[in-house]
C-alpha positions as CSV (number, residue, x, y, z in Angstrom):
1,M,104.4,305.6,178.5
2,S,108.3,305.7,177.5
3,L,110.9,308.0,179.3
4,G,113.4,307.4,177.0
5,H,115.2,304.7,178.5
6,D,115.9,301.8,176.9
7,N,116.3,299.2,179.6
8,P,115.8,299.1,183.3
9,I,119.4,299.6,184.4
10,T,119.5,302.8,182.8
11,A,116.4,303.9,183.9
12,T,117.3,302.9,187.5
13,L,121.0,304.8,187.4
14,S,118.9,307.8,185.7
15,G,116.7,307.8,188.7
16,L,119.6,307.7,191.3
17,F,121.1,310.4,189.8
18,D,117.8,312.5,189.4
19,R,117.6,312.2,193.1
20,A,121.2,313.2,193.8
21,S,121.0,316.0,191.7
22,K,117.9,317.3,193.4
23,Q,119.3,317.0,197.0
24,S,122.5,318.4,195.9
25,G,120.8,321.3,194.2
26,R,123.1,320.8,191.3
27,E,122.7,318.7,188.1
28,V,124.0,315.3,187.6
29,S,124.2,313.0,184.7
30,L,125.3,309.7,183.4
31,A,125.9,308.8,180.3
32,S,126.1,305.2,179.3
33,E,130.1,305.5,178.4
34,D,130.9,307.4,181.7
35,R,133.1,305.6,184.0
36,L,133.1,305.5,187.9
37,D,136.0,305.1,188.8
38,G,137.0,306.2,192.3
39,C,133.3,306.1,193.3
40,T,132.0,303.8,195.9
41,V,128.3,302.5,195.7
42,L,126.6,300.4,197.9
43,V,124.0,298.1,195.6
44,T,121.4,296.1,197.8
45,G,119.7,292.9,196.5
46,A,122.9,292.4,194.5
47,N,122.7,288.6,194.3
48,R,119.7,288.9,191.4
49,G,117.3,290.7,189.5
50,L,117.7,294.4,189.0
51,G,120.3,294.7,191.8
52,K,122.6,292.4,190.4
53,A,122.1,294.1,186.7
54,V,122.9,297.3,188.6
55,A,126.1,295.6,190.3
56,I,127.5,294.3,187.2
57,E,126.9,297.7,185.1
58,L,128.6,299.8,188.1
59,G,131.4,297.5,188.3
60,R,131.7,297.7,184.2
61,R,132.0,301.2,184.7
62,G,134.8,300.9,187.0
63,A,133.0,301.7,190.7
64,R,134.1,300.3,193.9
65,L,131.2,298.1,195.3
66,L,129.9,297.1,198.5
67,L,127.5,294.4,197.8
68,A,124.6,293.7,200.2
69,C,122.7,290.5,199.7
70,R,121.0,287.5,201.6
71,S,123.0,284.7,200.0
72,G,124.8,284.1,197.1
73,L,127.7,287.0,197.8
74,R,130.4,284.9,196.6
75,D,128.8,284.2,193.2
76,I,128.0,288.1,192.6
77,A,131.4,289.1,193.6
78,R,133.3,286.5,191.4
79,E,131.1,287.9,188.5
80,V,131.8,291.2,189.1
81,Q,135.4,290.8,189.6
82,L,135.6,289.0,186.1
83,L,134.7,292.3,184.1
């Protein structure tokens, strides 16, 4: 069963925005080319796996990131800063 997402990152971001739109009562959408300049995002598990991929993608889009992880914080911070 496919929900129209081409990778787990877009699926995760889509899910977050779906939840935000339901809580706020207004529609929220995010296209792959949308920028997030001026937005602050907390990413948990940012040092590996899906959390790392989401952190990199959000950083690429210009978001200010608060990275939470048990280890490897300097490595992921350096990687995101190079974007």
